[in-house]
C-alpha positions in Angstrom: -77.5 25.0 20.8 -75.6 25.3 24.0 -78.6 24.0 26.0 -78.9 21.0 23.7 -75.2 20.1 24.0 -75.2 20.7 27.7 -78.1 18.2 27.9 -76.2 15.8 25.8 -73.2 16.1 28.0 -75.4 15.5 31.0 -76.9 12.4 29.4 -73.5 11.1 28.5 -72.2 11.7 32.1 -75.2 9.9 33.7 -74.8 7.0 31.2 -71.1 6.8 31.9 -71.6 6.8 35.7 -74.4 4.2 35.4 -72.4 1.8 33.3 -69.2 2.4 35.4 -70.9 1.7 38.6 -73.3 -1.0 37.5 -72.2 -2.2 34.1 -74.3 -3.4 31.2 -75.4 -6.2 33.4 -74.6 -6.9 37.0 -71.3 -8.6 37.9 -72.8 -10.0 41.1 -74.9 -13.1 41.6 -75.3 -16.2 39.4 -76.1 -15.7 35.8 -78.2 -18.3 34.0 -77.0 -20.1 30.9 -79.0 -20.0 27.7 -80.1 -23.2 25.9 -82.4 -24.1 23.0 -84.5 -27.2 23.1 -82.4 -30.4 22.7 -79.1 -28.6 23.1 -76.2 -29.9 25.2 -76.6 -26.9 27.6 -80.3 -27.7 28.2 -79.4 -31.3 29.1 -76.6 -30.2 31.5 -73.7 -30.5 29.1 -72.8 -26.8 28.8 -70.9 -24.5 31.1 -71.6 -20.9 31.9 -69.7 -18.4 29.9 -67.2 -16.4 31.8 -67.7 -13.3 29.5 -64.0 -12.9 28.7 -61.5 -14.2 26.3 -59.4 -15.9 28.9 -59.9 -14.0 32.2 -58.7 -10.5 31.4 -58.6 -7.6 33.8 -61.6 -5.5 34.7 -60.7 -3.0 32.1 -57.9 -2.5 29.5 -54.4 -2.4 30.9 -52.6 0.9 31.5 -49.7 -0.2 29.3 -51.1 1.2 26.1 -49.7 4.4 24.5 -50.0 6.1 21.1 -48.0 8.3 18.9 -49.6 11.7 18.2 -51.7 11.3 15.0 -54.0 13.6 13.0 -57.3 11.7 12.7 -59.4 14.3 10.8 -58.4 17.4 8.8 -61.4 18.3 6.7 -63.6 21.4 6.1 -61.7 23.4 8.7 -62.0 20.8 11.4 -58.8 19.1 12.7 -58.8 16.4 15.3 -55.5 15.1 16.6 -55.0 12.1 19.0 -52.4 13.2 21.4 -52.3 10.7 24.3 -53.7 7.4 25.6 -55.1 8.1 29.1 -56.6 6.0 31.9 -58.9 7.5 34.5 -59.9 5.7 37.8 -63.6 6.5 37.2 -64.1 6.9 33.5 -61.6 4.2 32.4 -59.4 4.3 29.3 -59.6 6.9 26.6 -57.9 8.9 23.9 -57.1 12.5 24.5 -58.0 14.6 21.5 -57.2 18.1 20.4 -60.1 19.5 18.4 -59.5 22.6 16.3 -62.2 24.5 14.5 -60.6 26.7 11.9 -63.9 27.3 10.1 -66.2 30.3 10.2 -69.0 28.6 12.1 -69.5 26.9 15.5 -69.7 23.1 15.3 -70.4 20.1 17.5 -68.1 17.2 16.8 -69.0 13.7 17.8 -68.5 10.1 16.9 -70.9 8.0 14.7 -69.2 4.7 15.6 -66.3 3.6 17.8 -64.7 0.1 17.2 -62.1 -1.4 19.5 -60.3 -4.6 18.5 -63.1 -5.1 15.9 -65.8 -4.8 18.6 -68.5 -2.0 18.5 -68.0 0.0 21.7 -70.0 2.9 23.1 -68.0 6.2 23.1 -68.4 9.0 25.5 -67.5 12.0 23.4 -69.1 15.2 22.2 -67.3 18.6 21.8 -68.7 22.0 21.2 -66.0 24.1 19.5 -66.6 27.8 18.5 -65.3 29.2 15.2 -61.5 29.8 15.4 -61.2 28.0 18.8 -59.6 24.8 20.1 -60.7 22.3 22.8 -58.9 19.4 24.6 -61.2 16.5 25.0 -61.1 12.8 25.9 -63.0 10.1 24.0 -63.6 7.5 26.7 -64.0 3.8 25.9 -66.7 2.1 27.9 -64.8 -0.1 30.4 -67.8 -2.4 31.0 -68.1 -3.0 27.3 -64.4 -3.7 26.9 -64.7 -6.2 29.7 -67.8 -7.8 28.2 -66.0 -8.2 24.9 -63.0 -9.8 26.7 -60.7 -6.9 25.7 -57.9 -6.5 28.2 -55.5 -5.0 25.8 -56.6 -2.2 23.4 -54.6 -2.6 20.2 -56.7 -0.9 17.5 -59.3 1.9 17.6 -61.5 2.8 14.6 -63.5 6.0 14.7 -66.2 7.5 12.5 -66.5 11.2 13.1 -69.2 13.8 12.4 -69.6 17.5 12.7 -72.9 19.5 12.7 -73.9 23.1 13.3 -76.7 24.7 15.4 -79.3 23.8 12.8 -78.2 20.1 12.9 -76.9 20.4 9.4 -73.9 18.1 8.9 -70.6 19.6 7.9 -69.4 15.9 7.5 -70.3 12.5 8.9 -68.8 9.0 9.0 -65.3 10.3 8.4 -63.1 7.3 9.2 -59.8 7.1 11.0 -57.8 4.3 12.6 -55.4 4.4 15.5 -53.0 1.7 16.6 -51.7 1.6 20.1 -48.3 0.3 21.3 -50.1 -3.0 22.1 -51.3 -3.6 18.5 -49.2 -6.7 18.1 -50.5 -8.2 21.3 -54.2 -7.6 21.1 -56.5 -10.6 21.3 -59.0 -10.9 18.5 -60.5 -14.2 19.5 -64.3 -14.0 19.2 -66.0 -14.0 22.6 -68.7 -16.2 21.2 -69.2 -18.8 24.0 -72.9 -19.6 24.4 -75.9 -20.9 22.5 -76.3 -19.9 18.8 -79.7 -18.4 18.3 -79.5 -17.1 14.7 -77.0 -17.6 11.8 -78.1 -16.4 8.4 -77.7 -13.6 5.9 -74.2 -13.0 7.2 -75.4 -12.3 10.7 -74.7 -14.6 13.7 -76.3 -14.1 17.1 -75.2 -16.1 20.2 -77.1 -16.0 23.5 -74.6 -15.9 26.3 -76.2 -15.4 29.7 -79.3 -14.2 31.5 -78.7 -11.9 34.4 -81.8 -11.5 36.6 -80.0 -9.0 38.9 -78.9 -6.4 36.4 -79.3 -2.7 37.2 -82.6 -2.2 35.3 -84.1 -5.6 35.7 -83.0 -8.6 33.6 -80.3 -8.5 30.9 -79.9 -11.1 28.2 -76.4 -10.9 26.9 -75.8 -11.5 23.2 -72.7 -11.9 21.0 -73.3 -10.6 17.4 -71.1 -11.0 14.4 -71.7 -9.3 11.0 -70.1 -10.7 7.8 -73.0 -9.6 5.6 -71.1 -7.0 3.5 -73.2 -4.2 4.9 -73.7 -2.3 8.2 -76.7 -3.8 10.0 -79.1 -2.8 12.7 -80.9 -5.3 14.9 -84.1 -5.0 16.9 -86.2 -7.5 18.9 -89.9 -8.1 18.2 -92.6 -10.2 19.7 -90.7 -11.0 22.9 -92.3 -13.0 25.7 -91.0 -14.4 28.9 -92.7 -17.4 30.5 -95.5 -16.8 28.0 -96.1 -13.1 28.9 -95.4 -10.4 26.4 -92.6 -8.0 27.2 -91.3 -4.7 26.0 -87.6 -5.2 25.5 -85.0 -2.4 25.4 -82.7 -3.3 22.6 -81.4 -1.7 19.4 -77.8 -2.2 18.1 -75.8 -1.4 15.1 -72.9 -3.6 14.0 -70.7 -2.5 11.1 -69.6 -4.9 8.4 -66.9 -7.3 9.5 -67.3 -6.3 13.1 -68.6 -7.8 16.3 -70.7 -6.6 19.3 -71.6 -7.7 22.8 -74.9 -6.2 23.8 -77.8 -6.7 26.3 -81.5 -7.1 25.7 -82.9 -5.4 28.8 -86.3 -6.2 30.3 -87.3 -3.6 33.0 -88.1 -5.0 36.4 -91.4 -3.2 36.4 -92.4 -5.2 33.3 -91.6 -8.5 35.0 -93.3 -7.5 38.3 -96.5 -6.5 36.4 -96.7 -10.0 35.1 -95.7 -11.7 38.4 -92.5 -13.1 37.0 -89.9 -13.8 39.6 -87.7 -16.2 37.5 -86.9 -16.0 33.8 -87.3 -19.5 32.6 -88.4 -19.5 28.9 -87.9 -16.7 26.4 -89.3 -16.3 22.9 -88.4 -13.5 20.4 -87.9 -12.6 16.8 -84.9 -10.6 15.5 -85.5 -7.8 13.0 -82.4 -7.2 10.9 -82.0 -4.3 8.6 -79.6 -2.2 6.6 -78.3 0.5 9.0 -78.2 3.2 6.3 -81.3 2.6 4.2 -83.4 0.8 6.9 -84.4 -1.8 4.3 -85.2 -5.1 5.9 -82.6 -7.8 5.5 -84.4 -10.5 7.4 -87.1 -11.1 10.0 -86.3 -14.3 11.9 -88.8 -17.0 12.8 -89.7 -17.2 16.5 -86.7 -18.3 18.5 -87.3 -20.0 21.8 -84.7 -20.7 24.5 -84.5 -21.4 28.2 -82.5 -19.9 31.0 -81.1 -22.2 33.6 
């Protein structure tokens, strides 16, 4: 079990460093706007989205604080939020005291992290032996906060899980909510500037920008809003760029009533193999499903848009 969790910690560390240094998509260079045929943006009437709700800071401010609060006290596992912290490399986070008062060793992690109603990637996994305690920090992805336009963290929602060395769950999806000292000042304005690509079945998807200079290749930035009454997962099928089939890297989960900013990534090797030096026309389909049962909610028609 220790080898598995050490590997997980390594993966989380590499992911955190990658996103900290390079972001979900590059912040350098010109990003293209997304337009569908006949839209104002395609005819020159649209402006490129800035990617924030009014020009916030690169990451959440350092003014937030929290009162100590017990988040989970179940089945011998107790998790207490003790402090709001800001690290120059890792960004903002919540310091947690994790206590294992059970008779077994457990790994404690997070099924979902939601900041100001936006789904955010957490960097948190703790191995705690029976009868022991551990001080940990759940970091909030600074690049995802910026992409969502969050410069003041007011509310943090967490869904915790715990499992043993056999991967058997002690519990999962245990909900807790934490309000910071900036709760009254948080901005909940949707960061939905861009071109609407899909709006049905309680799911709205907006194409924001195309970044041809992202770390992995090309990144298509999406805003997603879920008012369907159920937690949804979204994948991309049958994607082509300039008429050539691609293998996109994209899978996201958006809880009911929540929002997400996420990238469709196309590897540079995929583009190079097809001689593509400029992303001009994109076609794709969205596969939308229930995140718990995996039952299909909808498969969209082919959606075509341009990048300019």
